[in-house]
N, C-alpha and C positions, 0 to 999 in steps of 0.2 A: 603455361607452366614456366617456372623459373629455370634459368640455366644452372646446371650443377657445377660444382667446383672441379673442373677438369683442366688444370693448367699444365701444359707440356713444357719441357725444359727450354724449347726454342721460342716460346711465346714472345719473350721480350725482344729477341732478335728480329722476328718477323714483323713486330709492331713498329719498328723504327726507333731511332734515338729519341725522338720527341715524345713518344708515348711511354707511359709507365704503367705498371700493374700496381694498383693501390688496394690495400686491405683497409676497409672501414669497419671497425668493431662498433656494435650498436647500430648497424646499418639499416635496421628496420625500425629504429626508434625515431624520435623527433628530429633532433639536429642531424643525426647520422644519415637519415634518408634524404634530407635536403642536400647534404654534402655529397652523397652518392650521385644525385642528379647533377650537381655542379661539375663533378669530375667527369662524368660521362659526356656532358655537354662539351667539355674541353678535349674530348677524344681519348681519354685514358681508359684502360681496362680496369674494371672495378670488381673486387671480391667483397661482398657484403656478408658479414657474420653477425648473427644475433641469436640469443637464446629465447627471444620472444617473451621474456618476463615482463618487460614494460613496452616493448615494441609490438608492431602489428604487421601481419602479412599484407594488409592493404597499403602499407607504406613502401613496399618493395618494388623497385623499378625493374621491369621485365628484361631490361637490357644489361643488368649486372649479373654476376655469378653469385647467386645467393646460397648460403649454407647455414642451416640451423646448427649453431654450435655455442656452447657455454665456455667462455674464456677462463673459467675456473678449472677446467679439465685440461691438464697438460697435453695429453695425446691429441686432443682436438685442436689445440692451439698449434701444435707442431704440424698438423695436416694443413691448416688454412694459411700458414705463413710461407709454406714452400712456394717458390716462384714469385714472391712478392718483392717489389722494389721499395715501396713506401708503406708505412703503417700510420694510419690515422686512428688513434685510440680514443673513441668516444664512449664506449660501453661503460656504464656506471649506474649507480642508483643515487641520483642527486637529491637526496632528502635531508637537507641540512637540519631542519627543525626536528624531524623524526629521529635523527641519529642519536639524540640523547636517550631515546627509549627503545631503540633497536640497534645498539652499538655492535653486537657480535655480527649480525647479518650485514650491516653497513660496511664494516671493515672487511669481511670476507668477500663481498661483492666488488668492492673497489680496490682492494690491495692485491689479492691473489691473482687476478687477471694481469695486472701490471707486471708482477714478477714473472709469470709465464711468458708473456709477450716479449719482455726484455731478453730472457734467455734464448727464446727461439729467434728473435731478431738478430742476435749476435751469431748464433749457430748457422743461420741461413744467409748471412751477408746482406741484410737489409740496408739500403742506402740511407734512409731518413726515417725518423720517428717523430710524429707530431702528437702531442698529448694535450687534450682539453682538460685543464684543471678547473679551478674555480676561484672567485674572489673570496671565498670562505677562508682561504689561507691567510688573509690579512687580519682576520678577527675584528676587534673593536678599535683599531687604530683610527686616527683622525683622517676623514676623507677630504679630498679625493685620494684614493689609494694609488700610489705610484709603484711601478714595478720594482724599484730598488728598496722598498720597505721590507723589513724582515718578515719571515713567516711566523705569525702569532695566532694560530687558529683558536677559536672559542668553543668549538663543538667537535664531536667525533668525526663527522663528515669532513670538515676542514682539515683535521689532523690526518685523515686518510689521504686526502689529496696532497698535503704537504709531504707525507712520506713518499708518495708516488713521484712527485717532482724531484725529491732528493735522490731516489733510486735512479731515475733517468739521468740526472747529472753525473752520478757516480759511474754508471755504465758508459756514458759518453766519454768521460775522461779516461776510463780504463781501456776501452776498445775502439775509440775514435768514431763512435756513432754520431752522425749528424742528427740534431734534434731541435725542436722548438716546443716550448711550453706556452700554451695559450690559456688565458684566464677570461673566458666569456662571462658576462654577467646578466642575470635575469632575462634570459632569452625566451621569447614567446612567439606564437604564431600557429598557423594550421599544422595539423598532425600531432600537436601536443596531446598527451594522454589525459583527456579531461575526466576519465573515470578514476584517476588516482586521487584519493582524498587527502594525501599528505603533502604533496609538493606541487609547485607551479601555481602560484596564487591566482593568476589571471584565468587559467583554465578551470580551477576550482570554482571561482566566482561565476564564470560563464555557465558551467554545468549546473550550479545551484539555481541560477536565475532561469535557465531553461526548464528546470523542474519546479519553478515557482517557489523557491526557497530563498530567503534573504542571504546576500553574501556575508561571509564571516570575516571579521577583523579582530585580530588578537592585539590587545593593548588599546592605546588611544588612537591609533591610526596616523600618528605623526611621524612614523618611520619613513625614511626616504630611500628611494631606489632609482636606478636608471634602466628602464626596461628596453630591451634590444630586440628588434624584429629579426626573425630567423633568416629571411632572405637578404638582409644586410650583412649578417654575420658569416654565413657559410662561404661566400667567395673569399673572404679574408683567411678563413681556416684552410681552404684549398691552396691559397697562395703560399702558406707557411712552408710547405714541402718543396716548393720550386723557386723561391726567392732566396738566393744565396745569403743575402744580408739578414735573413731570419734565423740562420743557423746559430745555435747556442744562445738564443734569446728567450727571455720571458716577456710576454706581450699581453696586455689587457686588450680585450676585444668587445666592443659594444657601444651603445649610445652614451652620450653625455647629457641627455635630456633628463634632468633630475625632477622627480615628482614624489609627492607624499602618497602613502597608501590610501588615505582618505580621498585625495583628488583623483587617483587612478580608479578607485572604486566608483566614485560619482560619475566620472567620465564614461566608464563602461555602462553604468545604468542608463545614462543618457543615450548612448549609442544603441542600446537594446530597447529603448523606449519603455523601460520598466519603472513602475511606481513603487517597487520594493525599497525598503530602507535597510542599510547595513545593520547587522546584529553584532554587538561587541562582546568578545569573550576575554577572559583573563589573559594577560601577556604570557607568552611562552618563555620558559626558562632559557637563558643564554642567547636570546635573539638579539642580534646587533641592530641598534636603532638607526644609525646613519651609515649607509653602505653604497658607495658609488666610486667610479675609477676615473683616472686620467686616461685619455684615449689617443693622444697625439702620436705615440709610438706606433700604434697599429695603423694610423693613417700614413705615416712616413715609410714604414717597413712593409706593410701588407696591403697598402692601397685601400684600407677600410674607408667606407663612406656610409654615413647615416642618410638613407634616402626616404625612410618612413618616420613620420611623427608617431607618437603613441596613439593618437586618434586614428591615423591612417592604418597603422598595423592592427589595432583592435578591430577596426571595421572589417578588415579582411578575415581576421580570425573568427569573428562572430558569424560572418556569412558561412564560413566553412563549418563551424560548430552547429549551426542551424541545419545545414544540409545533412550532417552526420546524425543529429538528433540527440536528445538527452541521454546520458549514460548512467547506468546504475553504478554507484561507487564500488570499486574493487579493492578490498583490503588485502592486497597480495602479500605484503610483508608484515607479519604480526608484531605487535608491541612486546618486547622482552621485559620492559619495565613499565608499569602503569602509574607508579607514584609520580605526581606532578605532571603527568601527561594531560593534555586538554581533554575535558570531559566528552567532547563531541567525537574524539578519537576512541576513547575507551569504550563508550557506549555505542559506537558506530552510528552516529547521527548525521554524518556528512551527506 
């Protein structure tokens, strides 16, 4: 059984000055669960909160204090924030492409929790707030994206993340809250929700190949990304709350190994020993063609290191996915607009 959320007022004192109680929202999700593991490994007390919309109980570390809670519900947020020193806000629905077709849900899921958490962070004297944003806030500017570029999102998801960043900066200026904004990019690895048909291209491809379906590529496949392995990213996220030089900073986090979608797809097919060939679909509206970031700041401030090549990371992810087995696609978030949506989404052919 999981430990329940039972934080007493003297928990922090008994834990000692070096130990902190950290709340990880989205703690049963992909990146969140890896972050929980990292924080526990460092000796911190961890409260993991997740509504299990995209997360899974199989990702929950038995040594954390897990509570099923939706951060959109203010009273639940108030409960989980009590006694917390640090908030790592990872809970989100990171569906950039889908956000054109489900904008109401995407905004509600991503914006309302941020507002609730900020209010309760101030009311409860939280020391530090770490927010995982997205490189979607850069939009279609010329890469590599630098942290000092303006926010120019091209899609509703990026706009929601830009709003959350701005709100955090406003609250920090007003109330003296320590904060760090992180912009991870194209994170992949074990525990990713491979049943999600809308987001996480590598997971979608792996699941389709396991089901003997060809991987889908939207457009010509010449889009470029820098895929970042999750076990490289999460230590840097953990450092953000405890490195003083990270306070008040915006920091890109992830790999600088740039690859095309075509090359990533072929590399995955080779790793899986599959003779399938990619199936090309019409380009999705608003998709940014070239998107990758500078990462020097994360190396200097957060001690980020890329230790996995894409091939190495994919090999680990494929082994995990094979052990898990093929997943039936789960169309959790319905399309609110079907006009211009990919036909494989509308007809549920993923």
